[in-house]
PyMOL commands that place a pseudoatom at each C-alpha (Angstrom):
pseudoatom trace, name=CA, resn=MET, resi=1, chain=A, elem=C, hetatm=0, pos=[0.020, 0.017, 0.005]
pseudoatom trace, name=CA, resn=GLY, resi=2, chain=A, elem=C, hetatm=0, pos=[0.908, 3.621, -0.049]
pseudoatom trace, name=CA, resn=LYS, resi=3, chain=A, elem=C, hetatm=0, pos=[2.604, 5.811, 2.470]
pseudoatom trace, name=CA, resn=ALA, resi=4, chain=A, elem=C, hetatm=0, pos=[0.703, 6.577, 5.583]
pseudoatom trace, name=CA, resn=ALA, resi=5, chain=A, elem=C, hetatm=0, pos=[-1.040, 10.112, 5.454]
pseudoatom trace, name=CA, resn=ARG, resi=6, chain=A, elem=C, hetatm=0, pos=[0.807, 12.704, 7.354]
pseudoatom trace, name=CA, resn=PRO, resi=7, chain=A, elem=C, hetatm=0, pos=[-0.924, 14.485, 10.118]
pseudoatom trace, name=CA, resn=ARG, resi=8, chain=A, elem=C, hetatm=0, pos=[-2.502, 17.838, 9.148]
pseudoatom trace, name=CA, resn=ARG, resi=9, chain=A, elem=C, hetatm=0, pos=[-0.561, 20.842, 10.189]
pseudoatom trace, name=CA, resn=LYS, resi=10, chain=A, elem=C, hetatm=0, pos=[-2.018, 23.560, 12.045]
pseudoatom trace, name=CA, resn=PRO, resi=11, chain=A, elem=C, hetatm=0, pos=[-2.595, 26.722, 9.938]
pseudoatom trace, name=CA, resn=ALA, resi=12, chain=A, elem=C, hetatm=0, pos=[-0.174, 29.630, 10.460]
pseudoatom trace, name=CA, resn=THR, resi=13, chain=A, elem=C, hetatm=0, pos=[-0.775, 31.671, 13.551]
pseudoatom trace, name=CA, resn=GLU, resi=14, chain=A, elem=C, hetatm=0, pos=[-0.054, 35.146, 14.536]
pseudoatom trace, name=CA, resn=GLU, resi=15, chain=A, elem=C, hetatm=0, pos=[3.215, 33.936, 16.241]
pseudoatom trace, name=CA, resn=GLY, resi=16, chain=A, elem=C, hetatm=0, pos=[4.707, 32.690, 12.923]
pseudoatom trace, name=CA, resn=VAL, resi=17, chain=A, elem=C, hetatm=0, pos=[4.227, 30.476, 9.992]
pseudoatom trace, name=CA, resn=TYR, resi=18, chain=A, elem=C, hetatm=0, pos=[6.213, 27.522, 11.242]
pseudoatom trace, name=CA, resn=GLU, resi=19, chain=A, elem=C, hetatm=0, pos=[6.270, 25.733, 14.412]
pseudoatom trace, name=CA, resn=VAL, resi=20, chain=A, elem=C, hetatm=0, pos=[9.560, 24.492, 15.766]
pseudoatom trace, name=CA, resn=SER, resi=21, chain=A, elem=C, hetatm=0, pos=[8.140, 21.023, 16.518]
pseudoatom trace, name=CA, resn=SER, resi=22, chain=A, elem=C, hetatm=0, pos=[6.901, 20.325, 13.016]
pseudoatom trace, name=CA, resn=PHE, resi=23, chain=A, elem=C, hetatm=0, pos=[9.194, 22.355, 10.953]
pseudoatom trace, name=CA, resn=ARG, resi=24, chain=A, elem=C, hetatm=0, pos=[10.749, 20.421, 7.925]
pseudoatom trace, name=CA, resn=PRO, resi=25, chain=A, elem=C, hetatm=0, pos=[13.486, 22.521, 6.350]
pseudoatom trace, name=CA, resn=LEU, resi=26, chain=A, elem=C, hetatm=0, pos=[13.270, 20.738, 3.106]
pseudoatom trace, name=CA, resn=GLU, resi=27, chain=A, elem=C, hetatm=0, pos=[9.563, 21.603, 2.807]
pseudoatom trace, name=CA, resn=ALA, resi=28, chain=A, elem=C, hetatm=0, pos=[9.917, 25.124, 3.745]
pseudoatom trace, name=CA, resn=VAL, resi=29, chain=A, elem=C, hetatm=0, pos=[8.664, 27.695, 1.193]
pseudoatom trace, name=CA, resn=GLY, resi=30, chain=A, elem=C, hetatm=0, pos=[11.927, 29.538, 1.085]
pseudoatom trace, name=CA, resn=TYR, resi=31, chain=A, elem=C, hetatm=0, pos=[14.022, 26.480, 0.453]
pseudoatom trace, name=CA, resn=LEU, resi=32, chain=A, elem=C, hetatm=0, pos=[11.692, 25.225, -2.280]
pseudoatom trace, name=CA, resn=THR, resi=33, chain=A, elem=C, hetatm=0, pos=[11.675, 28.645, -3.970]
pseudoatom trace, name=CA, resn=ALA, resi=34, chain=A, elem=C, hetatm=0, pos=[15.516, 28.717, -3.834]
pseudoatom trace, name=CA, resn=ARG, resi=35, chain=A, elem=C, hetatm=0, pos=[15.514, 25.365, -5.445]
pseudoatom trace, name=CA, resn=VAL, resi=36, chain=A, elem=C, hetatm=0, pos=[13.264, 26.107, -8.258]
pseudoatom trace, name=CA, resn=ARG, resi=37, chain=A, elem=C, hetatm=0, pos=[15.188, 29.386, -9.012]
pseudoatom trace, name=CA, resn=GLN, resi=38, chain=A, elem=C, hetatm=0, pos=[18.526, 27.436, -9.061]
pseudoatom trace, name=CA, resn=THR, resi=39, chain=A, elem=C, hetatm=0, pos=[17.068, 24.652, -11.273]
pseudoatom trace, name=CA, resn=LEU, resi=40, chain=A, elem=C, hetatm=0, pos=[15.632, 27.357, -13.766]
pseudoatom trace, name=CA, resn=GLY, resi=41, chain=A, elem=C, hetatm=0, pos=[19.002, 29.212, -13.746]
pseudoatom trace, name=CA, resn=ASP, resi=42, chain=A, elem=C, hetatm=0, pos=[21.024, 26.075, -14.357]
pseudoatom trace, name=CA, resn=ALA, resi=43, chain=A, elem=C, hetatm=0, pos=[18.574, 25.078, -17.304]
pseudoatom trace, name=CA, resn=LEU, resi=44, chain=A, elem=C, hetatm=0, pos=[18.887, 28.713, -18.818]
pseudoatom trace, name=CA, resn=GLU, resi=45, chain=A, elem=C, hetatm=0, pos=[22.564, 28.498, -18.367]
pseudoatom trace, name=CA, resn=ARG, resi=46, chain=A, elem=C, hetatm=0, pos=[22.626, 25.354, -20.427]
pseudoatom trace, name=CA, resn=GLU, resi=47, chain=A, elem=C, hetatm=0, pos=[20.365, 26.561, -23.184]
pseudoatom trace, name=CA, resn=LEU, resi=48, chain=A, elem=C, hetatm=0, pos=[22.278, 29.810, -23.594]
pseudoatom trace, name=CA, resn=ALA, resi=49, chain=A, elem=C, hetatm=0, pos=[25.946, 28.351, -23.532]
pseudoatom trace, name=CA, resn=PRO, resi=50, chain=A, elem=C, hetatm=0, pos=[25.842, 27.537, -27.336]
pseudoatom trace, name=CA, resn=LEU, resi=51, chain=A, elem=C, hetatm=0, pos=[25.336, 31.397, -27.843]
pseudoatom trace, name=CA, resn=GLY, resi=52, chain=A, elem=C, hetatm=0, pos=[28.121, 32.258, -25.623]
pseudoatom trace, name=CA, resn=LEU, resi=53, chain=A, elem=C, hetatm=0, pos=[25.906, 33.783, -23.081]
pseudoatom trace, name=CA, resn=THR, resi=54, chain=A, elem=C, hetatm=0, pos=[25.445, 33.342, -19.306]
pseudoatom trace, name=CA, resn=ALA, resi=55, chain=A, elem=C, hetatm=0, pos=[22.016, 33.144, -17.684]
pseudoatom trace, name=CA, resn=ALA, resi=56, chain=A, elem=C, hetatm=0, pos=[22.541, 36.666, -16.345]
pseudoatom trace, name=CA, resn=GLN, resi=57, chain=A, elem=C, hetatm=0, pos=[23.267, 37.930, -19.668]
pseudoatom trace, name=CA, resn=GLY, resi=58, chain=A, elem=C, hetatm=0, pos=[20.431, 36.150, -21.180]
pseudoatom trace, name=CA, resn=ILE, resi=59, chain=A, elem=C, hetatm=0, pos=[18.032, 37.720, -18.442]
pseudoatom trace, name=CA, resn=ALA, resi=60, chain=A, elem=C, hetatm=0, pos=[19.459, 41.223, -19.403]
pseudoatom trace, name=CA, resn=VAL, resi=61, chain=A, elem=C, hetatm=0, pos=[18.774, 40.612, -23.072]
pseudoatom trace, name=CA, resn=ILE, resi=62, chain=A, elem=C, hetatm=0, pos=[15.324, 39.339, -22.453]
pseudoatom trace, name=CA, resn=GLY, resi=63, chain=A, elem=C, hetatm=0, pos=[14.609, 42.373, -20.198]
pseudoatom trace, name=CA, resn=LEU, resi=64, chain=A, elem=C, hetatm=0, pos=[15.855, 44.800, -23.021]
pseudoatom trace, name=CA, resn=THR, resi=65, chain=A, elem=C, hetatm=0, pos=[14.144, 43.162, -25.987]
pseudoatom trace, name=CA, resn=SER, resi=66, chain=A, elem=C, hetatm=0, pos=[10.862, 42.857, -24.131]
pseudoatom trace, name=CA, resn=GLY, resi=67, chain=A, elem=C, hetatm=0, pos=[10.687, 46.561, -23.130]
pseudoatom trace, name=CA, resn=LEU, resi=68, chain=A, elem=C, hetatm=0, pos=[10.979, 45.890, -19.292]
pseudoatom trace, name=CA, resn=ALA, resi=69, chain=A, elem=C, hetatm=0, pos=[13.933, 48.334, -19.177]
pseudoatom trace, name=CA, resn=SER, resi=70, chain=A, elem=C, hetatm=0, pos=[15.721, 50.815, -21.352]
pseudoatom trace, name=CA, resn=THR, resi=71, chain=A, elem=C, hetatm=0, pos=[18.635, 51.755, -19.241]
pseudoatom trace, name=CA, resn=ALA, resi=72, chain=A, elem=C, hetatm=0, pos=[21.189, 49.904, -17.147]
pseudoatom trace, name=CA, resn=GLY, resi=73, chain=A, elem=C, hetatm=0, pos=[19.680, 51.424, -13.937]
pseudoatom trace, name=CA, resn=GLU, resi=74, chain=A, elem=C, hetatm=0, pos=[16.163, 50.304, -14.718]
pseudoatom trace, name=CA, resn=MET, resi=75, chain=A, elem=C, hetatm=0, pos=[17.566, 46.703, -15.557]
pseudoatom trace, name=CA, resn=CYS, resi=76, chain=A, elem=C, hetatm=0, pos=[19.205, 46.680, -11.991]
pseudoatom trace, name=CA, resn=LYS, resi=77, chain=A, elem=C, hetatm=0, pos=[16.184, 47.777, -10.220]
pseudoatom trace, name=CA, resn=GLY, resi=78, chain=A, elem=C, hetatm=0, pos=[14.340, 44.660, -11.493]
pseudoatom trace, name=CA, resn=MET, resi=79, chain=A, elem=C, hetatm=0, pos=[17.242, 42.279, -11.114]
pseudoatom trace, name=CA, resn=PRO, resi=80, chain=A, elem=C, hetatm=0, pos=[19.205, 41.195, -7.890]
pseudoatom trace, name=CA, resn=TYR, resi=81, chain=A, elem=C, hetatm=0, pos=[22.419, 42.872, -9.136]
pseudoatom trace, name=CA, resn=ASP, resi=82, chain=A, elem=C, hetatm=0, pos=[24.176, 46.043, -7.976]
pseudoatom trace, name=CA, resn=PRO, resi=83, chain=A, elem=C, hetatm=0, pos=[23.748, 49.011, -10.336]
pseudoatom trace, name=CA, resn=GLY, resi=84, chain=A, elem=C, hetatm=0, pos=[27.204, 50.310, -9.358]
for i in range(1, 84): cmd.bond("trace and resi %d" % i, "trace and resi %d" % (i + 1))
show_as sticks, trace
zoom trace
């Protein structure tokens, strides 16, 4: 038969989203979001490699060609990079 059902978790409370006693780091939203971002970045890196571009460069090209930004400063506001 299949796995036993996990006990239902209590909904988020005013004290916080997670309870120490039931916290599972590998199921946390932040961890899962980071994993998705890393997986997508790795896939983009592989797809752009034949063009001689990195994922960061590809994101910049997409931002410029789609009209999301027209200057370096605007690009940096929407990306996790220092406009320096």
